[in-house]
MIKEVEX-916463 format. One line per field, with one value per residue: residue number from 1; x, y, z of N, C-alpha, C in turn. Coordinates in Angstrom, 2 decimals, decimal comma. Atoms other than C-alpha are relative to their C-alpha. Example, Ala and Ser with C-alpha at 12.3 -4.5 7.8 and 13.67 -1.06 7.14 Angstrom:
n: c(1/2);
n_east: c(0,89/-0,82);
n_north: c(-1,19/-1,19);
n_up: c(0,00/-0,06);
ca_east: c(12,30/13,67);
ca_north: c(-4,50/-1,06);
ca_up: c(7,80/7,14);
c_east: c(0,90/-0,77);
c_north: c(1,20/1,09);
c_up: c(0,00/0,73);
This chain:
n: c(1/2/3/4/5/6/7/8/9/10/11/12/13/14/15/16/17/18/19/20/21/22/23/24/25/26/27/28/29/30/31/32/33/34/35/36/37/38/39/40/41/42/43/44/45/46/47/48/49/50/51/52/53/54/55/56/57/58/59/60/61/62/63/64/65/66/67/68/69/70/71/72);
n_east: c(0,29/-0,71/1,04/0,07/0,42/1,30/-0,16/0,26/1,19/-0,30/-0,07/1,43/0,49/-0,66/0,58/1,40/-0,20/-0,45/1,22/0,87/-0,60/-0,08/-1,42/-0,73/-1,12/0,09/-0,44/1,01/1,10/-0,25/0,03/1,41/0,76/-0,26/0,61/1,43/0,33/-0,35/0,75/1,28/0,00/0,43/-0,87/0,09/1,36/0,02/-0,84/0,69/1,16/-0,56/-0,59/1,17/0,59/-1,02/0,01/1,30/-0,04/-0,96/0,63/1,06/-0,59/-0,47/1,26/0,50/-0,90/0,05/1,32/-0,03/-0,85/0,64/1,19/1,25);
n_north: c(-1,41/-0,58/-0,39/-1,44/-0,53/-0,63/-1,45/-0,85/-0,78/-1,06/0,59/0,16/-1,39/-0,43/0,76/-0,48/-1,26/0,26/0,48/-1,14/-0,51/1,08/0,33/0,88/0,75/1,45/0,34/-0,38/0,84/1,42/-0,04/-0,14/1,18/1,04/-0,48/0,15/1,35/0,48/-0,66/-0,47/-1,35/-1,06/-1,15/-0,83/-0,64/-1,07/-1,17/-0,66/-0,71/-1,17/-1,03/-0,55/-1,04/-1,09/-0,75/-0,71/-1,21/-0,87/-0,69/-0,67/-1,16/-1,03/-0,67/-1,04/-1,14/-0,71/-0,70/-1,11/-1,06/-0,52/-0,82/0,84);
n_up: c(-0,07/-1,11/-0,96/-0,12/-1,26/0,11/0,14/-1,13/0,25/1,02/1,42/0,38/0,39/1,32/1,04/0,29/0,72/1,40/0,63/0,41/1,20/0,96/0,35/-1,03/0,59/-0,13/-1,31/-0,88/0,29/-0,44/-1,48/-0,42/0,33/-0,93/-1,22/0,22/-0,11/-1,25/-1,00/0,55/0,58/-0,94/-0,22/1,11/-0,03/-1,04/0,54/1,09/-0,50/-0,65/0,98/0,67/-0,92/-0,21/1,30/0,10/-0,98/0,56/1,06/-0,55/-0,73/0,99/0,60/-1,03/-0,06/1,24/0,06/-0,92/0,45/1,20/-0,55/0,08);
ca_east: c(45,84/47,52/45,63/44,49/43,96/40,38/39,84/39,90/36,90/38,63/39,23/35,51/34,63/37,10/35,52/32,09/33,23/34,94/31,60/29,74/31,96/32,10/35,82/38,01/41,14/41,63/43,38/40,67/37,96/39,52/39,96/36,33/35,00/36,81/35,60/32,04/32,12/33,48/31,41/28,56/27,60/26,48/29,63/29,45/25,68/26,15/28,96/26,91/23,91/26,02/27,90/24,58/23,11/26,34/26,14/22,39/22,90/26,00/24,01/21,08/23,33/25,02/21,61/20,45/23,52/23,33/19,62/20,11/22,82/20,70/17,92/15,38);
ca_north: c(-57,73/-55,34/-54,78/-51,14/-49,06/-47,82/-44,26/-41,49/-39,23/-36,50/-38,83/-39,79/-36,16/-35,49/-38,45/-37,07/-33,61/-35,08/-36,94/-33,67/-32,57/-35,98/-36,37/-38,97/-40,95/-44,69/-44,90/-43,15/-45,11/-48,43/-47,52/-46,39/-49,44/-51,86/-49,81/-49,80/-53,59/-53,98/-51,44/-50,18/-46,78/-45,03/-43,09/-41,72/-40,99/-39,08/-36,99/-36,34/-35,21/-32,86/-31,32/-30,88/-29,00/-26,89/-26,04/-25,06/-22,88/-21,28/-20,36/-19,26/-16,96/-15,46/-14,71/-13,03/-10,89/-9,89/-9,04/-7,02/-5,06/-4,51/-2,93/-5,68);
ca_up: c(24,32/26,70/30,03/30,06/33,14/33,81/32,73/35,33/35,76/33,86/30,93/30,99/30,95/28,08/26,13/26,55/25,51/22,36/21,63/21,66/18,79/17,15/17,36/19,16/18,55/18,32/21,67/23,61/21,72/22,52/26,17/26,45/24,62/26,92/29,97/28,66/28,30/31,84/33,80/31,59/30,31/33,57/34,25/30,73/31,03/34,29/32,74/29,69/31,68/33,88/30,88/29,03/32,06/32,43/28,59/28,69/31,82/30,14/27,04/29,04/31,19/28,12/26,50/29,77/29,89/26,22/26,52/29,61/28,06/24,93/27,22/26,91);
c_east: c(0,56/-1,04/0,11/-0,55/-1,45/0,23/-0,27/-1,29/0,28/0,05/-1,29/-0,68/0,55/-0,67/-1,37/0,14/0,34/-1,34/-1,04/0,38/0,17/1,35/0,51/1,21/-0,10/0,35/-1,13/-1,25/0,10/-0,02/-1,44/-0,84/0,22/-0,73/-1,51/-0,35/0,11/-0,96/-1,37/0,07/-0,40/0,91/-0,05/-1,36/0,01/0,86/-0,71/-1,12/0,56/0,52/-1,12/-0,59/0,86/-0,03/-1,27/0,01/0,98/-0,60/-1,04/0,52/0,61/-1,12/-0,57/0,81/-0,12/-1,32/-0,14/0,84/-0,59/-1,27/-1,35/-0,43);
c_north: c(0,58/0,45/1,55/0,42/0,61/1,48/0,86/0,82/1,19/-0,50/-0,38/1,29/0,47/-0,87/0,49/1,34/-0,20/-0,54/1,06/0,59/-1,05/-0,33/-0,91/-0,51/-1,42/-0,48/0,13/-0,91/-1,32/-0,10/0,08/-1,17/-1,11/0,29/-0,16/-1,48/-0,51/0,58/0,36/1,48/1,06/1,00/1,00/0,74/1,09/1,25/0,68/0,92/1,30/0,97/0,54/1,15/1,21/0,82/0,76/1,16/1,04/0,90/0,95/1,35/1,06/0,70/1,04/1,19/0,84/0,72/1,04/1,20/0,73/0,81/-0,66/-0,57);
c_up: c(1,30/1,02/0,13/1,37/-0,23/-0,15/1,29/-0,37/-0,99/-1,44/-0,42/-0,46/-1,36/-1,08/-0,32/-0,68/-1,50/-0,80/-0,41/-1,33/-1,14/-0,32/1,11/-0,72/0,30/1,45/1,01/-0,27/0,51/1,50/0,49/-0,33/1,02/1,33/0,07/0,18/1,39/1,04/-0,45/-0,35/1,09/0,27/-1,09/-0,08/1,02/-0,44/-1,03/0,54/0,71/-0,92/-0,78/0,86/0,12/-1,39/-0,10/0,96/-0,49/-1,08/0,46/0,64/-1,05/-0,69/0,92/0,00/-1,24/-0,12/1,00/-0,34/-1,24/0,48/-0,17/1,28);
């Protein structure tokens, strides 16, 4: 098996974003699987928590803006 480099933080974030939509490709899946076996799931968990918080705050902000423009 070819030695793979560890994923960068942006690749981890991209993998988590892809998992939100349920899509990935085999290359990224294999890279993530090898890294998970080596390091564990904590980097992916931290990225998922942060991205979830950003998503919820984004939706909350859009709703507040729409409601304030609607006069509520």
